[in-house]
C-alpha positions, 0 to 999 in steps of 0.5 A, a space after each residue: 433491404 436493411 440488415 437484421 440482428 437475427 441475420 447478423 447473429 446467424 451468419 456463418 463462415 463460408 469458403 470465402 469472405 462475404 458481405 451482408 449489406 445494411 445500406 448507406 455503405 454499411 455492411 457486415 464482413 463475414 470471414 471463413 473462420 466465422 469472425 464478423 466485422 462492421 465496415 463502412 465504404 465511403 468516398 472522400 476527395 474522390 477516393 474510395 475508402 473503408 472505415 472499420 466500425 468494430 466487431 460483431 457482437 461486441 459492436 451491435 447493429 445499432 452501434 454500427 449504424 450510429 457509427 455510420 451516421 457519425 461518419 456521414 456528419 463528418 463527411 458533410 463537414 468535409 472531414 475524413 472519418 478515417 483520419 478523424 478516427 486516427 486522430 482520436 486514437 492518437 489523442 487517447 494514446 497521448 492522454 494515456 502516456 501523460 497519466 501519472 501512473 504511466 509516467 511513474 512506470 516508465 521512470 521505474 523501468 528506466 531506473 530498475 537496472 541500477 537498483 537491488 531487488 529488495 529496494 525496487 520491491 519496497 519502492 514498488 510497494 510504496 508506489 502502489 500502496 501510498 501514491 497511485 491510489 491518489 495520483 495514479 489516474 491523474 494527468 501528470 501535468 494537471 497535478 497541483 501541490 495540494 494533491 501531492 501534500 494529501 499523499 504525504 500527509 497520509 504517510 505522516 499520520 502513520 508516524 512514518 515521517 522519514 518515509 514521507 520525506 522519501 516518498 516526496 523525493 520519489 514523486 519529485 523524481 517522477 516529475 523530473 522524468 516527466 519534464 524531461 520527456 515533455 509531459 510536464 512543465 513543473 515539479 509541484 513538490 518544489 512548492 511544498 518545501 517546509 510543508 512536511 512535519 519534522 520529527 521533532 514536532 511529530 514525536 510525543 514519545 522519543 523513539 530510539 534511532 534505528 541505528 542504535 537498536 542493535 546496541 539496545 538489544 545487546 544491553 537488554 540481553 545483558 540487563 541484570 535487573 529484575 527478570 520480569 522487567 527485562 522480559 516485559 521490555 523484550 515483549 514490548 519490542 516484539 509486539 509494540 503494543 501500548 505500554 498500558 496494554 502490556 502492563 495490564 496483560 492477563 494470561 487468559 488473553 493468550 491463545 494457542 501458545 503451543 500451536 502454530 498460530 499463537 495469538 494475544 487477544 486484548 479485550 476492548 475494555 483495555 484498548 485505547 479505542 475500545 475495540 478488541 485487538 489481536 496480536 499475532 505472536 512470533 515464536 520469539 514472543 512465545 519464548 518470552 511468555 514461556 520464560 515469564 510464566 513461572 515468574 508470574 506464579 499463579 497470578 492471572 496477570 503477566 506482570 503481577 505487583 503488590 501495587 494498588 493496580 495489581 500489576 507492573 507500574 507505569 515507570 518500571 520499564 522506563 526506569 529499567 531503560 534509564 539504568 541501561 543508559 537510555 535516559 532522555 534517549 528513548 521511551 518505552 512507548 517509542 518502540 511503536 514508532 521504531 517498529 512502524 518506521 521499519 515496517 513501512 520502509 520494508 514495504 509492508 502494506 500500510 493497512 497491515 501496519 495501521 491495524 497492528 498498531 491499533 490506530 484510530 478506527 473512525 467507523 465503529 462498526 468497521 473497527 469492531 468487524 476488522 479486529 482480525 483483518 489482514 491477520 495472515 499478512 500481519 502474522 508473517 509481518 510480526 515474524 519478520 519483525 522478530 527475525 529482523 531483531 534477531 539479526 540485529 542482535 547477532 550482528 551486535 554480538 559478532 561485532 562486539 559493539 
């Protein structure tokens, strides 16, 4: 008599294991601890064998019967069901071991002992944020150059040109590891030479090289020009907003300057993309604002001016940089690129960086809703950036550079 699902469900453990037969060699093995296993007895090449078909109730009675029918078809074709099952498992393991993310994890583990923790943490963050979402699930031998280029282009659009080159190198190293272990035959990054953007074509606003940043900060501290202009430049470096967003800032846009979570809320009408933009303020940025307040007097503007606009002109900060010796070497807007490069290289989540840079949000509803997105992480990121600048400033002072 065939087994019923009710009988299988109500089967309890006894002192010794026992079987509940369903017919055709299929039975439910019930262990003393109550665990229930589907088993199929069959003969192949004159030998009695047993095939495991799963655990009840994860594998239902209907599924176990399907397994029995499949085994019968294999036997009719003179195929041993147990050997067929082992071959399937081997193929699954082999397929898994050839997935890009699995190969990348093996490469990472092999290289890890030679890396300092700060570098390995940043690299793992880049893999997880930039590379795995597109390539991680793909069989590594099937990945073609256009797929790799898609990954790199996304990094380039963030303005992180040098980081894009390094991530290309990382992908190439993973492919070399795969080739050495017999899981790939070629490195598709070799076909992408010359396809990456060059900094010269990409940068519309000349950014200060990071190695020159300590000297710039020292020169800014020593700047003897208009105090309000000096503070404007300091706030620009700390917040890396667009120049027009800084020049036209109003005191009414700042919130909680005396509290634990100070914030600059830039209204949509002053933003390039017409979405409200939130700038978490570091303690260093708040200190600049406190120093700036008495200079602004009763004006609603941070940087009042008798000009027609009523606030600082477009060239005021740029001319101050010229006086500091940076004519042709950097622009005010270029500090956005400086910050973006450091934050990307430091391993912060790309979405945090993009949101903080207020880059183009293609979906208007999403853009409006997301003005406060990732605010907690972005606040920590902005504080870390300010602390990094303090460290560079102290280093420049200590070396006398």
